[in-house]
TORKOL-4160 file (C-alpha; in steps of 0.2 Angstrom, whole numbers, padded with zeros to 4 digits, m for minus):
464
<pt num="1" X="0077" Y="m0302" Z="0033"/>
<pt num="2" X="0070" Y="m0288" Z="0043"/>
<pt num="3" X="0073" Y="m0298" Z="0059"/>
<pt num="4" X="0091" Y="m0301" Z="0054"/>
<pt num="5" X="0093" Y="m0282" Z="0051"/>
<pt num="6" X="0086" Y="m0278" Z="0068"/>
<pt num="7" X="0097" Y="m0291" Z="0076"/>
<pt num="8" X="0112" Y="m0284" Z="0067"/>
<pt num="9" X="0108" Y="m0266" Z="0072"/>
<pt num="10" X="0117" Y="m0267" Z="0089"/>
<pt num="11" X="0133" Y="m0274" Z="0081"/>
<pt num="12" X="0132" Y="m0259" Z="0068"/>
<pt num="13" X="0131" Y="m0247" Z="0083"/>
<pt num="14" X="0146" Y="m0255" Z="0091"/>
<pt num="15" X="0156" Y="m0255" Z="0075"/>
<pt num="16" X="0151" Y="m0236" Z="0072"/>
<pt num="17" X="0155" Y="m0232" Z="0089"/>
<pt num="18" X="0172" Y="m0241" Z="0089"/>
<pt num="19" X="0176" Y="m0233" Z="0072"/>
<pt num="20" X="0171" Y="m0215" Z="0078"/>
<pt num="21" X="0182" Y="m0218" Z="0094"/>
<pt num="22" X="0197" Y="m0224" Z="0083"/>
<pt num="23" X="0195" Y="m0209" Z="0072"/>
<pt num="24" X="0194" Y="m0197" Z="0087"/>
<pt num="25" X="0210" Y="m0205" Z="0095"/>
<pt num="26" X="0219" Y="m0203" Z="0078"/>
<pt num="27" X="0213" Y="m0185" Z="0076"/>
<pt num="28" X="0219" Y="m0181" Z="0094"/>
<pt num="29" X="0236" Y="m0189" Z="0091"/>
<pt num="30" X="0237" Y="m0180" Z="0074"/>
<pt num="31" X="0233" Y="m0163" Z="0082"/>
<pt num="32" X="0245" Y="m0166" Z="0096"/>
<pt num="33" X="0258" Y="m0172" Z="0084"/>
<pt num="34" X="0256" Y="m0157" Z="0073"/>
<pt num="35" X="0257" Y="m0145" Z="0088"/>
<pt num="36" X="0272" Y="m0155" Z="0094"/>
<pt num="37" X="0280" Y="m0153" Z="0077"/>
<pt num="38" X="0277" Y="m0135" Z="0077"/>
<pt num="39" X="0286" Y="m0134" Z="0094"/>
<pt num="40" X="0301" Y="m0144" Z="0087"/>
<pt num="41" X="0302" Y="m0132" Z="0072"/>
<pt num="42" X="0302" Y="m0117" Z="0083"/>
<pt num="43" X="0315" Y="m0125" Z="0094"/>
<pt num="44" X="0326" Y="m0129" Z="0079"/>
<pt num="45" X="0324" Y="m0111" Z="0073"/>
<pt num="46" X="0329" Y="m0105" Z="0091"/>
<pt num="47" X="0344" Y="m0116" Z="0090"/>
<pt num="48" X="0349" Y="m0110" Z="0072"/>
<pt num="49" X="0347" Y="m0092" Z="0078"/>
<pt num="50" X="0358" Y="m0095" Z="0093"/>
<pt num="51" X="0371" Y="m0103" Z="0082"/>
<pt num="52" X="0370" Y="m0088" Z="0071"/>
<pt num="53" X="0372" Y="m0076" Z="0085"/>
<pt num="54" X="0387" Y="m0085" Z="0092"/>
<pt num="55" X="0395" Y="m0085" Z="0074"/>
<pt num="56" X="0391" Y="m0067" Z="0073"/>
<pt num="57" X="0400" Y="m0063" Z="0089"/>
<pt num="58" X="0415" Y="m0073" Z="0083"/>
<pt num="59" X="0415" Y="m0063" Z="0067"/>
<pt num="60" X="0413" Y="m0047" Z="0077"/>
<pt num="61" X="0428" Y="m0051" Z="0088"/>
<pt num="62" X="0438" Y="m0055" Z="0073"/>
<pt num="63" X="0434" Y="m0039" Z="0065"/>
<pt num="64" X="0438" Y="m0029" Z="0080"/>
<pt num="65" X="0455" Y="m0037" Z="0081"/>
<pt num="66" X="0458" Y="m0035" Z="0063"/>
<pt num="67" X="0453" Y="m0017" Z="0063"/>
<pt num="68" X="0465" Y="m0014" Z="0078"/>
<pt num="69" X="0479" Y="m0023" Z="0069"/>
<pt num="70" X="0476" Y="m0012" Z="0053"/>
<pt num="71" X="0476" Y="0004" Z="0063"/>
<pt num="72" X="0493" Y="0000" Z="0071"/>
<pt num="73" X="0500" Y="m0006" Z="0054"/>
<pt num="74" X="0495" Y="0011" Z="0047"/>
<pt num="75" X="0502" Y="0021" Z="0061"/>
<pt num="76" X="0518" Y="0012" Z="0062"/>
<pt num="77" X="0522" Y="0009" Z="0044"/>
<pt num="78" X="0511" Y="0022" Z="0035"/>
<pt num="79" X="0504" Y="0008" Z="0024"/>
<pt num="80" X="0490" Y="0013" Z="0013"/>
<pt num="81" X="0485" Y="m0005" Z="0012"/>
<pt num="82" X="0483" Y="m0006" Z="0031"/>
<pt num="83" X="0472" Y="0010" Z="0030"/>
<pt num="84" X="0461" Y="0002" Z="0017"/>
<pt num="85" X="0460" Y="m0014" Z="0027"/>
<pt num="86" X="0456" Y="m0004" Z="0043"/>
<pt num="87" X="0442" Y="0005" Z="0034"/>
<pt num="88" X="0434" Y="m0011" Z="0027"/>
<pt num="89" X="0435" Y="m0019" Z="0045"/>
<pt num="90" X="0426" Y="m0004" Z="0052"/>
<pt num="91" X="0412" Y="m0006" Z="0039"/>
<pt num="92" X="0412" Y="m0025" Z="0044"/>
<pt num="93" X="0411" Y="m0021" Z="0063"/>
<pt num="94" X="0396" Y="m0010" Z="0060"/>
<pt num="95" X="0388" Y="m0023" Z="0049"/>
<pt num="96" X="0391" Y="m0036" Z="0062"/>
<pt num="97" X="0383" Y="m0025" Z="0075"/>
<pt num="98" X="0367" Y="m0022" Z="0065"/>
<pt num="99" X="0366" Y="m0041" Z="0062"/>
<pt num="100" X="0370" Y="m0045" Z="0080"/>
<pt num="101" X="0356" Y="m0033" Z="0085"/>
<pt num="102" X="0344" Y="m0043" Z="0075"/>
<pt num="103" X="0350" Y="m0061" Z="0081"/>
<pt num="104" X="0353" Y="m0058" Z="0099"/>
<pt num="105" X="0341" Y="m0066" Z="0111"/>
<pt num="106" X="0326" Y="m0054" Z="0114"/>
<pt num="107" X="0328" Y="m0056" Z="0133"/>
<pt num="108" X="0330" Y="m0040" Z="0143"/>
<pt num="109" X="0346" Y="m0046" Z="0150"/>
<pt num="110" X="0354" Y="m0049" Z="0133"/>
<pt num="111" X="0347" Y="m0033" Z="0126"/>
<pt num="112" X="0355" Y="m0023" Z="0140"/>
<pt num="113" X="0372" Y="m0031" Z="0138"/>
<pt num="114" X="0371" Y="m0028" Z="0119"/>
<pt num="115" X="0367" Y="m0009" Z="0122"/>
<pt num="116" X="0382" Y="m0008" Z="0134"/>
<pt num="117" X="0393" Y="m0017" Z="0122"/>
<pt num="118" X="0387" Y="m0006" Z="0107"/>
<pt num="119" X="0391" Y="0010" Z="0117"/>
<pt num="120" X="0408" Y="0004" Z="0121"/>
<pt num="121" X="0411" Y="m0002" Z="0103"/>
<pt num="122" X="0406" Y="0016" Z="0097"/>
<pt num="123" X="0417" Y="0024" Z="0110"/>
<pt num="124" X="0432" Y="0013" Z="0104"/>
<pt num="125" X="0428" Y="0016" Z="0086"/>
<pt num="126" X="0429" Y="0035" Z="0090"/>
<pt num="127" X="0446" Y="0032" Z="0098"/>
<pt num="128" X="0452" Y="0023" Z="0083"/>
<pt num="129" X="0446" Y="0036" Z="0071"/>
<pt num="130" X="0455" Y="0050" Z="0082"/>
<pt num="131" X="0471" Y="0039" Z="0081"/>
<pt num="132" X="0470" Y="0039" Z="0062"/>
<pt num="133" X="0466" Y="0057" Z="0061"/>
<pt num="134" X="0480" Y="0062" Z="0073"/>
<pt num="135" X="0493" Y="0052" Z="0063"/>
<pt num="136" X="0487" Y="0060" Z="0047"/>
<pt num="137" X="0490" Y="0078" Z="0055"/>
<pt num="138" X="0505" Y="0074" Z="0066"/>
<pt num="139" X="0515" Y="0058" Z="0063"/>
<pt num="140" X="0527" Y="0062" Z="0078"/>
<pt num="141" X="0513" Y="0063" Z="0091"/>
<pt num="142" X="0518" Y="0047" Z="0099"/>
<pt num="143" X="0513" Y="0051" Z="0117"/>
<pt num="144" X="0495" Y="0055" Z="0111"/>
<pt num="145" X="0494" Y="0039" Z="0101"/>
<pt num="146" X="0500" Y="0029" Z="0116"/>
<pt num="147" X="0486" Y="0036" Z="0127"/>
<pt num="148" X="0473" Y="0032" Z="0113"/>
<pt num="149" X="0480" Y="0014" Z="0112"/>
<pt num="150" X="0480" Y="0012" Z="0131"/>
<pt num="151" X="0462" Y="0018" Z="0132"/>
<pt num="152" X="0457" Y="0007" Z="0117"/>
<pt num="153" X="0465" Y="m0008" Z="0125"/>
<pt num="154" X="0454" Y="m0005" Z="0141"/>
<pt num="155" X="0439" Y="m0003" Z="0130"/>
<pt num="156" X="0443" Y="m0019" Z="0121"/>
<pt num="157" X="0444" Y="m0029" Z="0137"/>
<pt num="158" X="0428" Y="m0023" Z="0143"/>
<pt num="159" X="0420" Y="m0027" Z="0126"/>
<pt num="160" X="0427" Y="m0044" Z="0126"/>
<pt num="161" X="0421" Y="m0047" Z="0144"/>
<pt num="162" X="0403" Y="m0042" Z="0138"/>
<pt num="163" X="0405" Y="m0053" Z="0123"/>
<pt num="164" X="0410" Y="m0067" Z="0134"/>
<pt num="165" X="0394" Y="m0064" Z="0145"/>
<pt num="166" X="0383" Y="m0063" Z="0130"/>
<pt num="167" X="0391" Y="m0079" Z="0123"/>
<pt num="168" X="0388" Y="m0088" Z="0139"/>
<pt num="169" X="0370" Y="m0083" Z="0140"/>
<pt num="170" X="0367" Y="m0088" Z="0122"/>
<pt num="171" X="0375" Y="m0105" Z="0126"/>
<pt num="172" X="0363" Y="m0107" Z="0140"/>
<pt num="173" X="0348" Y="m0102" Z="0129"/>
<pt num="174" X="0355" Y="m0115" Z="0116"/>
<pt num="175" X="0356" Y="m0129" Z="0129"/>
<pt num="176" X="0338" Y="m0125" Z="0135"/>
<pt num="177" X="0332" Y="m0125" Z="0116"/>
<pt num="178" X="0341" Y="m0141" Z="0113"/>
<pt num="179" X="0333" Y="m0149" Z="0129"/>
<pt num="180" X="0316" Y="m0142" Z="0124"/>
<pt num="181" X="0318" Y="m0150" Z="0106"/>
<pt num="182" X="0323" Y="m0166" Z="0114"/>
<pt num="183" X="0309" Y="m0166" Z="0126"/>
<pt num="184" X="0297" Y="m0162" Z="0111"/>
<pt num="185" X="0304" Y="m0176" Z="0101"/>
<pt num="186" X="0302" Y="m0188" Z="0116"/>
<pt num="187" X="0284" Y="m0182" Z="0119"/>
<pt num="188" X="0279" Y="m0184" Z="0101"/>
<pt num="189" X="0286" Y="m0202" Z="0101"/>
<pt num="190" X="0277" Y="m0206" Z="0117"/>
<pt num="191" X="0261" Y="m0198" Z="0110"/>
<pt num="192" X="0262" Y="m0209" Z="0094"/>
<pt num="193" X="0266" Y="m0225" Z="0104"/>
<pt num="194" X="0251" Y="m0221" Z="0116"/>
<pt num="195" X="0240" Y="m0217" Z="0101"/>
<pt num="196" X="0244" Y="m0233" Z="0093"/>
<pt num="197" X="0242" Y="m0243" Z="0109"/>
<pt num="198" X="0225" Y="m0234" Z="0112"/>
<pt num="199" X="0219" Y="m0237" Z="0094"/>
<pt num="200" X="0224" Y="m0255" Z="0094"/>
<pt num="201" X="0216" Y="m0257" Z="0111"/>
<pt num="202" X="0200" Y="m0250" Z="0104"/>
<pt num="203" X="0200" Y="m0261" Z="0089"/>
<pt num="204" X="0204" Y="m0277" Z="0100"/>
<pt num="205" X="0190" Y="m0272" Z="0112"/>
<pt num="206" X="0178" Y="m0269" Z="0098"/>
<pt num="207" X="0183" Y="m0286" Z="0091"/>
<pt num="208" X="0180" Y="m0294" Z="0108"/>
<pt num="209" X="0163" Y="m0285" Z="0110"/>
<pt num="210" X="0158" Y="m0290" Z="0093"/>
<pt num="211" X="0163" Y="m0308" Z="0096"/>
<pt num="212" X="0153" Y="m0308" Z="0113"/>
<pt num="213" X="0138" Y="m0301" Z="0104"/>
<pt num="214" X="0140" Y="m0314" Z="0091"/>
<pt num="215" X="0141" Y="m0328" Z="0104"/>
<pt num="216" X="0125" Y="m0320" Z="0113"/>
<pt num="217" X="0116" Y="m0319" Z="0096"/>
<pt num="218" X="0120" Y="m0337" Z="0092"/>
<pt num="219" X="0114" Y="m0342" Z="0110"/>
<pt num="220" X="0098" Y="m0332" Z="0108"/>
<pt num="221" X="0095" Y="m0340" Z="0091"/>
<pt num="222" X="0099" Y="m0357" Z="0098"/>
<pt num="223" X="0087" Y="m0353" Z="0113"/>
<pt num="224" X="0074" Y="m0347" Z="0101"/>
<pt num="225" X="0075" Y="m0363" Z="0091"/>
<pt num="226" X="0074" Y="m0373" Z="0106"/>
<pt num="227" X="0059" Y="m0364" Z="0113"/>
<pt num="228" X="0051" Y="m0366" Z="0096"/>
<pt num="229" X="0055" Y="m0384" Z="0096"/>
<pt num="230" X="0049" Y="m0386" Z="0114"/>
<pt num="231" X="0033" Y="m0376" Z="0109"/>
<pt num="232" X="0030" Y="m0387" Z="0094"/>
<pt num="233" X="0033" Y="m0403" Z="0105"/>
<pt num="234" X="0021" Y="m0396" Z="0118"/>
<pt num="235" X="0008" Y="m0393" Z="0105"/>
<pt num="236" X="0011" Y="m0411" Z="0098"/>
<pt num="237" X="0009" Y="m0418" Z="0116"/>
<pt num="238" X="m0007" Y="m0409" Z="0118"/>
<pt num="239" X="m0014" Y="m0415" Z="0102"/>
<pt num="240" X="m0008" Y="m0433" Z="0106"/>
<pt num="241" X="m0015" Y="m0433" Z="0123"/>
<pt num="242" X="m0031" Y="m0425" Z="0117"/>
<pt num="243" X="m0033" Y="m0438" Z="0104"/>
<pt num="244" X="m0029" Y="m0452" Z="0117"/>
<pt num="245" X="m0041" Y="m0445" Z="0129"/>
<pt num="246" X="m0055" Y="m0444" Z="0116"/>
<pt num="247" X="m0051" Y="m0461" Z="0110"/>
<pt num="248" X="m0051" Y="m0469" Z="0128"/>
<pt num="249" X="m0066" Y="m0458" Z="0135"/>
<pt num="250" X="m0078" Y="m0465" Z="0121"/>
<pt num="251" X="m0076" Y="m0483" Z="0126"/>
<pt num="252" X="m0075" Y="m0479" Z="0144"/>
<pt num="253" X="m0091" Y="m0469" Z="0143"/>
<pt num="254" X="m0099" Y="m0484" Z="0134"/>
<pt num="255" X="m0093" Y="m0496" Z="0148"/>
<pt num="256" X="m0099" Y="m0484" Z="0162"/>
<pt num="257" X="m0116" Y="m0481" Z="0153"/>
<pt num="258" X="m0118" Y="m0500" Z="0150"/>
<pt num="259" X="m0114" Y="m0505" Z="0167"/>
<pt num="260" X="m0126" Y="m0492" Z="0174"/>
<pt num="261" X="m0140" Y="m0499" Z="0163"/>
<pt num="262" X="m0135" Y="m0517" Z="0168"/>
<pt num="263" X="m0136" Y="m0512" Z="0186"/>
<pt num="264" X="m0153" Y="m0504" Z="0184"/>
<pt num="265" X="m0159" Y="m0520" Z="0176"/>
<pt num="266" X="m0151" Y="m0532" Z="0189"/>
<pt num="267" X="m0154" Y="m0522" Z="0205"/>
<pt num="268" X="m0171" Y="m0531" Z="0207"/>
<pt num="269" X="m0166" Y="m0548" Z="0201"/>
<pt num="270" X="m0150" Y="m0552" Z="0210"/>
<pt num="271" X="m0143" Y="m0549" Z="0227"/>
<pt num="272" X="m0133" Y="m0533" Z="0230"/>
<pt num="273" X="m0117" Y="m0543" Z="0234"/>
<pt num="274" X="m0118" Y="m0550" Z="0216"/>
<pt num="275" X="m0118" Y="m0532" Z="0209"/>
<pt num="276" X="m0101" Y="m0529" Z="0217"/>
<pt num="277" X="m0092" Y="m0532" Z="0200"/>
<pt num="278" X="m0103" Y="m0520" Z="0192"/>
<pt num="279" X="m0098" Y="m0507" Z="0205"/>
<pt num="280" X="m0080" Y="m0511" Z="0202"/>
<pt num="281" X="m0082" Y="m0508" Z="0183"/>
<pt num="282" X="m0090" Y="m0491" Z="0186"/>
<pt num="283" X="m0077" Y="m0486" Z="0199"/>
<pt num="284" X="m0063" Y="m0491" Z="0187"/>
<pt num="285" X="m0071" Y="m0482" Z="0173"/>
<pt num="286" X="m0073" Y="m0466" Z="0183"/>
<pt num="287" X="m0055" Y="m0468" Z="0189"/>
<pt num="288" X="m0048" Y="m0471" Z="0172"/>
<pt num="289" X="m0058" Y="m0456" Z="0165"/>
<pt num="290" X="m0051" Y="m0445" Z="0180"/>
<pt num="291" X="m0033" Y="m0451" Z="0176"/>
<pt num="292" X="m0035" Y="m0446" Z="0158"/>
<pt num="293" X="m0042" Y="m0429" Z="0163"/>
<pt num="294" X="m0027" Y="m0426" Z="0175"/>
<pt num="295" X="m0014" Y="m0431" Z="0161"/>
<pt num="296" X="m0022" Y="m0419" Z="0149"/>
<pt num="297" X="m0023" Y="m0405" Z="0162"/>
<pt num="298" X="m0004" Y="m0407" Z="0167"/>
<pt num="299" X="0001" Y="m0408" Z="0149"/>
<pt num="300" X="m0009" Y="m0392" Z="0144"/>
<pt num="301" X="m0001" Y="m0383" Z="0160"/>
<pt num="302" X="0017" Y="m0388" Z="0155"/>
<pt num="303" X="0013" Y="m0381" Z="0138"/>
<pt num="304" X="0006" Y="m0365" Z="0145"/>
<pt num="305" X="m0011" Y="m0368" Z="0137"/>
<pt num="306" X="m0021" Y="m0373" Z="0152"/>
<pt num="307" X="m0038" Y="m0365" Z="0149"/>
<pt num="308" X="m0045" Y="m0354" Z="0162"/>
<pt num="309" X="m0063" Y="m0349" Z="0160"/>
<pt num="310" X="m0071" Y="m0342" Z="0177"/>
<pt num="311" X="m0089" Y="m0342" Z="0179"/>
<pt num="312" X="m0101" Y="m0338" Z="0193"/>
<pt num="313" X="m0104" Y="m0354" Z="0203"/>
<pt num="314" X="m0113" Y="m0359" Z="0219"/>
<pt num="315" X="m0098" Y="m0365" Z="0230"/>
<pt num="316" X="m0109" Y="m0374" Z="0243"/>
<pt num="317" X="m0119" Y="m0384" Z="0230"/>
<pt num="318" X="m0103" Y="m0387" Z="0220"/>
<pt num="319" X="m0095" Y="m0395" Z="0235"/>
<pt num="320" X="m0111" Y="m0405" Z="0240"/>
<pt num="321" X="m0112" Y="m0412" Z="0222"/>
<pt num="322" X="m0093" Y="m0416" Z="0222"/>
<pt num="323" X="m0095" Y="m0426" Z="0239"/>
<pt num="324" X="m0109" Y="m0436" Z="0233"/>
<pt num="325" X="m0101" Y="m0440" Z="0217"/>
<pt num="326" X="m0085" Y="m0446" Z="0226"/>
<pt num="327" X="m0094" Y="m0456" Z="0239"/>
<pt num="328" X="m0096" Y="m0470" Z="0225"/>
<pt num="329" X="m0078" Y="m0468" Z="0218"/>
<pt num="330" X="m0070" Y="m0482" Z="0227"/>
<pt num="331" X="m0075" Y="m0500" Z="0230"/>
<pt num="332" X="m0075" Y="m0497" Z="0249"/>
<pt num="333" X="m0086" Y="m0483" Z="0254"/>
<pt num="334" X="m0079" Y="m0468" Z="0264"/>
<pt num="335" X="m0088" Y="m0455" Z="0274"/>
<pt num="336" X="m0085" Y="m0438" Z="0267"/>
<pt num="337" X="m0092" Y="m0424" Z="0278"/>
<pt num="338" X="m0094" Y="m0406" Z="0271"/>
<pt num="339" X="m0093" Y="m0391" Z="0282"/>
<pt num="340" X="m0097" Y="m0373" Z="0277"/>
<pt num="341" X="m0090" Y="m0360" Z="0290"/>
<pt num="342" X="m0092" Y="m0344" Z="0279"/>
<pt num="343" X="m0104" Y="m0333" Z="0271"/>
<pt num="344" X="m0097" Y="m0335" Z="0253"/>
<pt num="345" X="m0111" Y="m0343" Z="0242"/>
<pt num="346" X="m0104" Y="m0339" Z="0225"/>
<pt num="347" X="m0087" Y="m0336" Z="0216"/>
<pt num="348" X="m0080" Y="m0333" Z="0199"/>
<pt num="349" X="m0070" Y="m0349" Z="0197"/>
<pt num="350" X="m0066" Y="m0361" Z="0183"/>
<pt num="351" X="m0077" Y="m0376" Z="0187"/>
<pt num="352" X="m0067" Y="m0389" Z="0178"/>
<pt num="353" X="m0051" Y="m0383" Z="0187"/>
<pt num="354" X="m0059" Y="m0382" Z="0204"/>
<pt num="355" X="m0066" Y="m0400" Z="0201"/>
<pt num="356" X="m0048" Y="m0406" Z="0197"/>
<pt num="357" X="m0042" Y="m0397" Z="0213"/>
<pt num="358" X="m0055" Y="m0404" Z="0226"/>
<pt num="359" X="m0058" Y="m0421" Z="0217"/>
<pt num="360" X="m0039" Y="m0425" Z="0217"/>
<pt num="361" X="m0037" Y="m0420" Z="0235"/>
<pt num="362" X="m0052" Y="m0430" Z="0241"/>
<pt num="363" X="m0047" Y="m0445" Z="0230"/>
<pt num="364" X="m0030" Y="m0445" Z="0239"/>
<pt num="365" X="m0038" Y="m0443" Z="0256"/>
<pt num="366" X="m0049" Y="m0458" Z="0251"/>
<pt num="367" X="m0035" Y="m0468" Z="0244"/>
<pt num="368" X="m0023" Y="m0466" Z="0259"/>
<pt num="369" X="m0036" Y="m0467" Z="0273"/>
<pt num="370" X="m0044" Y="m0482" Z="0281"/>
<pt num="371" X="m0063" Y="m0485" Z="0277"/>
<pt num="372" X="m0069" Y="m0482" Z="0294"/>
<pt num="373" X="m0060" Y="m0465" Z="0296"/>
<pt num="374" X="m0068" Y="m0448" Z="0292"/>
<pt num="375" X="m0064" Y="m0436" Z="0278"/>
<pt num="376" X="m0068" Y="m0418" Z="0279"/>
<pt num="377" X="m0071" Y="m0405" Z="0265"/>
<pt num="378" X="m0072" Y="m0388" Z="0273"/>
<pt num="379" X="m0077" Y="m0372" Z="0265"/>
<pt num="380" X="m0072" Y="m0355" Z="0273"/>
<pt num="381" X="m0072" Y="m0337" Z="0267"/>
<pt num="382" X="m0063" Y="m0322" Z="0274"/>
<pt num="383" X="m0061" Y="m0304" Z="0269"/>
<pt num="384" X="m0046" Y="m0307" Z="0257"/>
<pt num="385" X="m0050" Y="m0325" Z="0251"/>
<pt num="386" X="m0060" Y="m0341" Z="0251"/>
<pt num="387" X="m0052" Y="m0357" Z="0258"/>
<pt num="388" X="m0055" Y="m0375" Z="0254"/>
<pt num="389" X="m0048" Y="m0388" Z="0266"/>
<pt num="390" X="m0047" Y="m0407" Z="0264"/>
<pt num="391" X="m0044" Y="m0416" Z="0280"/>
<pt num="392" X="m0040" Y="m0434" Z="0282"/>
<pt num="393" X="m0034" Y="m0446" Z="0296"/>
<pt num="394" X="m0023" Y="m0456" Z="0284"/>
<pt num="395" X="m0005" Y="m0462" Z="0283"/>
<pt num="396" X="0002" Y="m0444" Z="0282"/>
<pt num="397" X="0016" Y="m0437" Z="0273"/>
<pt num="398" X="0034" Y="m0438" Z="0280"/>
<pt num="399" X="0042" Y="m0420" Z="0283"/>
<pt num="400" X="0057" Y="m0424" Z="0272"/>
<pt num="401" X="0046" Y="m0428" Z="0257"/>
<pt num="402" X="0033" Y="m0413" Z="0258"/>
<pt num="403" X="0043" Y="m0402" Z="0246"/>
<pt num="404" X="0043" Y="m0416" Z="0233"/>
<pt num="405" X="0025" Y="m0421" Z="0232"/>
<pt num="406" X="0021" Y="m0408" Z="0219"/>
<pt num="407" X="0033" Y="m0416" Z="0207"/>
<pt num="408" X="0025" Y="m0427" Z="0193"/>
<pt num="409" X="0025" Y="m0445" Z="0197"/>
<pt num="410" X="0033" Y="m0443" Z="0214"/>
<pt num="411" X="0026" Y="m0454" Z="0227"/>
<pt num="412" X="0030" Y="m0455" Z="0246"/>
<pt num="413" X="0040" Y="m0469" Z="0253"/>
<pt num="414" X="0026" Y="m0474" Z="0265"/>
<pt num="415" X="0013" Y="m0478" Z="0252"/>
<pt num="416" X="0018" Y="m0496" Z="0252"/>
<pt num="417" X="0006" Y="m0506" Z="0240"/>
<pt num="418" X="m0007" Y="m0493" Z="0238"/>
<pt num="419" X="m0009" Y="m0490" Z="0219"/>
<pt num="420" X="m0006" Y="m0473" Z="0212"/>
<pt num="421" X="0001" Y="m0462" Z="0198"/>
<pt num="422" X="0009" Y="m0447" Z="0207"/>
<pt num="423" X="0000" Y="m0435" Z="0196"/>
<pt num="424" X="m0014" Y="m0429" Z="0207"/>
<pt num="425" X="m0005" Y="m0416" Z="0218"/>
<pt num="426" X="0005" Y="m0409" Z="0203"/>
<pt num="427" X="m0012" Y="m0406" Z="0194"/>
<pt num="428" X="m0019" Y="m0398" Z="0210"/>
<pt num="429" X="m0004" Y="m0387" Z="0211"/>
<pt num="430" X="m0005" Y="m0381" Z="0193"/>
<pt num="431" X="m0024" Y="m0378" Z="0194"/>
<pt num="432" X="m0022" Y="m0368" Z="0210"/>
<pt num="433" X="m0008" Y="m0357" Z="0202"/>
<pt num="434" X="m0020" Y="m0355" Z="0187"/>
<pt num="435" X="m0032" Y="m0346" Z="0199"/>
<pt num="436" X="m0017" Y="m0336" Z="0206"/>
<pt num="437" X="m0020" Y="m0345" Z="0222"/>
<pt num="438" X="m0009" Y="m0354" Z="0235"/>
<pt num="439" X="m0009" Y="m0372" Z="0243"/>
<pt num="440" X="m0003" Y="m0376" Z="0260"/>
<pt num="441" X="0001" Y="m0393" Z="0268"/>
<pt num="442" X="0000" Y="m0399" Z="0286"/>
<pt num="443" X="0004" Y="m0417" Z="0289"/>
<pt num="444" X="0010" Y="m0430" Z="0302"/>
<pt num="445" X="0014" Y="m0448" Z="0298"/>
<pt num="446" X="0001" Y="m0459" Z="0306"/>
<pt num="447" X="m0010" Y="m0445" Z="0311"/>
<pt num="448" X="m0017" Y="m0437" Z="0295"/>
<pt num="449" X="m0015" Y="m0423" Z="0282"/>
<pt num="450" X="m0023" Y="m0406" Z="0279"/>
<pt num="451" X="m0022" Y="m0398" Z="0263"/>
<pt num="452" X="m0028" Y="m0379" Z="0262"/>
<pt num="453" X="m0032" Y="m0371" Z="0246"/>
<pt num="454" X="m0033" Y="m0352" Z="0246"/>
<pt num="455" X="m0041" Y="m0343" Z="0231"/>
<pt num="456" X="m0039" Y="m0323" Z="0231"/>
<pt num="457" X="m0053" Y="m0312" Z="0234"/>
<pt num="458" X="m0053" Y="m0305" Z="0216"/>
<pt num="459" X="m0062" Y="m0321" Z="0212"/>
<pt num="460" X="m0075" Y="m0320" Z="0225"/>
<pt num="461" X="m0093" Y="m0314" Z="0225"/>
<pt num="462" X="m0100" Y="m0312" Z="0243"/>
<pt num="463" X="m0118" Y="m0308" Z="0239"/>
<pt num="464" X="m0130" Y="m0323" Z="0244"/>
């Protein structure tokens, strides 16, 4: 359960991160939308104020016209009703002026025009007031009334011109406000679309990432299962080959021991040629035991359980004993010559692995060399490593096949009818690698082969 939670933790991080990013995007879009809504509202207020200003200007113009008409009606006809209408319109004009002062655009240009218009309106209202007062004093002062009317008409034209300018400017402000509102609406729509697209993109990306993570998780679980099966299979192979090795080695040991005892008994009673079959039995038993050792070594190496137990050994004595032991391996004796070119007497090496390395190389040299040719085992030590060389004058290994010789069960095309399993060199390679060493090959067909094994200096003791 804990392992599943640990596996699920990266997916939870992706989900939390995607959720947080989605919330962030939604927050940004909401904030921008709110700000944009405020701008749209402000733009709408500006439009409404502009419309009110234009409406007030219209009402103001109508009030001035109506006041002028009422004044003339009162002067020409003396109608009390026109006088009252005049007085009402004057009040309306003053009210419209106050309202216009509040509504007009706060720009300096509009304020200046309003001030100028207000001054002209006040001047005209004074003339209208003078006209009414003059009529009430002297109804026959027609020339004075005409002068007042003329001046009033001029003032009215100037006022109408200023009103037209103010209206034109307000119209421009209105158009600008409408464009700003339209742009704000378009921007809001764009932001909402963009926010939706980004949110969907994040969610889709999160789904894709989670799907990939799930696939990786399944692959890892499958790989872990395969590795567990492979490990179990490797352990089963090791147990199987260990059992087979044990079961075979017991009768082989009995056969070898019995043949040696029989040899000792018959050596003085029969001719040496008649003991040839006993030698064959001993040689075959040794080869079979060696084969079982190679199979078990290779199996343990593939399972990663090849034992490595270094101990201090005398290299020269080890090589001499090995040469002596292998001289009697084959039915046909070979001359193996040992040479020591260095000053390395002892080293920390795994004796069983070293035996597998050198014995396999020497047995291959024996197997693929003619009986009359010499085989050399050379021990050499240098500052960084100790070197073992096995040199023969056998059939050699073709250049095209030299990269394949360390593959299990592979045998060269030129071995003809020489019996072999193809396990020796793979075992050598694994044992050398277990010592963190290296192996080199020099070979020429029909001339011979030289294998060089290099063991790093960390395993060497140079004291005599």
